[in-house]
Every structure is written in structure tokens, then in C-alpha cells.
C-alpha positions in Angstrom: 179.1 94.0 51.0 176.4 96.4 49.7 174.8 96.1 46.2 176.2 98.1 43.3 173.3 100.7 43.7 174.4 100.9 47.2 178.2 101.4 46.8 177.8 104.6 44.8 175.7 106.2 47.9 177.8 104.5 50.5 181.0 105.7 48.7 179.6 109.3 48.0 178.8 109.6 51.7 182.1 108.3 53.3 184.2 110.5 50.5 182.1 113.5 51.5 182.9 112.9 55.0 178.9 112.3 56.2 179.1 110.7 59.7 178.3 107.0 59.7 177.0 105.3 62.8 179.1 102.8 64.9 177.4 99.9 63.0 177.5 101.5 59.7 181.5 102.0 60.2 181.5 98.3 61.5 180.0 97.1 58.5 182.1 99.0 56.3 185.0 97.8 57.7 184.0 94.0 57.8 183.1 94.6 53.9 186.2 96.3 52.4 189.0 95.8 55.2 189.4 99.5 56.2 187.7 102.2 57.8 185.9 104.8 56.2 188.8 107.1 57.0 191.4 104.8 55.4 189.3 104.9 52.3 188.9 108.5 51.9 192.7 108.6 52.4 193.2 106.1 49.7 190.7 107.6 47.4 192.4 111.2 47.9 196.0 109.5 47.7 196.3 107.3 45.0 196.1 108.3 41.6 193.6 105.6 39.8 192.8 105.2 36.2 190.5 108.0 34.8 187.4 105.8 34.4 187.9 104.2 38.0 185.1 105.4 40.5 184.9 105.2 44.0 182.5 101.9 43.7 185.4 100.4 41.6 188.2 101.1 44.6 185.4 99.3 46.7 185.2 96.4 44.4 188.8 96.1 44.5 189.2 96.4 48.2 186.4 93.9 49.3 188.2 91.3 46.4 191.4 92.0 48.6 189.4 91.3 51.9 187.2 88.2 50.9 188.6 86.4 47.7 185.3 85.8 47.0 184.6 83.8 43.6 184.0 85.8 40.5 180.6 84.5 40.5 179.7 85.8 43.6 181.5 89.1 43.3 179.0 89.4 40.2 176.2 89.0 42.2 177.0 91.4 44.8 178.0 93.8 42.3 175.1 93.2 40.5 176.8 93.4 37.0 176.6 90.9 34.3 180.3 91.4 32.7 182.8 89.6 34.1 185.5 91.5 31.7 184.2 94.7 33.5 184.8 93.3 37.3 188.2 92.1 36.1 189.2 95.1 34.6 188.3 97.4 37.7 189.4 95.0 40.0 192.7 94.6 38.6 193.6 98.4 38.4 192.6 99.1 41.6 194.7 96.1 43.0 197.6 97.2 41.4 197.6 100.8 42.1 196.8 99.8 45.7 199.9 97.4 45.5 202.0 100.2 44.3 201.0 102.8 46.8 200.4 100.2 49.8 203.7 101.5 51.7 202.8 105.1 51.5 198.9 104.4 52.5 199.7 102.0 55.3 202.4 104.2 57.1 200.1 107.2 56.6 197.0 105.5 57.9 198.9 103.9 60.9 200.5 107.5 61.9 196.9 108.9 62.9 
């Protein structure tokens, strides 16, 4: 998974429809478990908490994809606060669980 500063840039590029190379798309899918197009769909469909940023949604997707330890996720996200990480990941995962049937069915229909 890219580092936290890279996540801001990556999420901005993906949400703005910037073309990613085939290799970048593959890395995105490997790190987050979804394609950039599905991430755009999730971000545009799910109403996240007002303080949730795209990078937080990527933290949540990465958690679901890897189930890495909290210590490892703190290092990758380059943040020190376990509370911040837990808060954002928990918010994202709960919202995704609530909207999953809608997200999955629309993504698979394409």
C-alpha cells in the first residue's frame, strides 16, 4: 500500500478519472482489493462521515484486503495515533458493510 502522502495524490487522481497505467491499476487492486473504477463508484455512492477523506476510505479497503496488524497499518499510513486509525477504518468498514449489496451489484453489472 502506498504511504499516507501518496494516498492523497492517488485518491485524487483516481477520483478525478486520471488515467492509471496497467501496472498502477494492478498495484491499486492488489493493495485495496478493488479497481480504481469501483473505488470511484464506492466514493460517489456511499455517504461517509463528514470527516472521512478518500485516503481514509483507502485505509478501510486496505484493512479489508490485508487484515494487517494495527502496528503495520500505522507504519504504512505513516501516522502515530492508533485512535485515529481505528476511528477512520471503523467508520469506513461499517459504511461499506451497510452499502455492500448496492456497491457490489452495481459494480458487477458493468
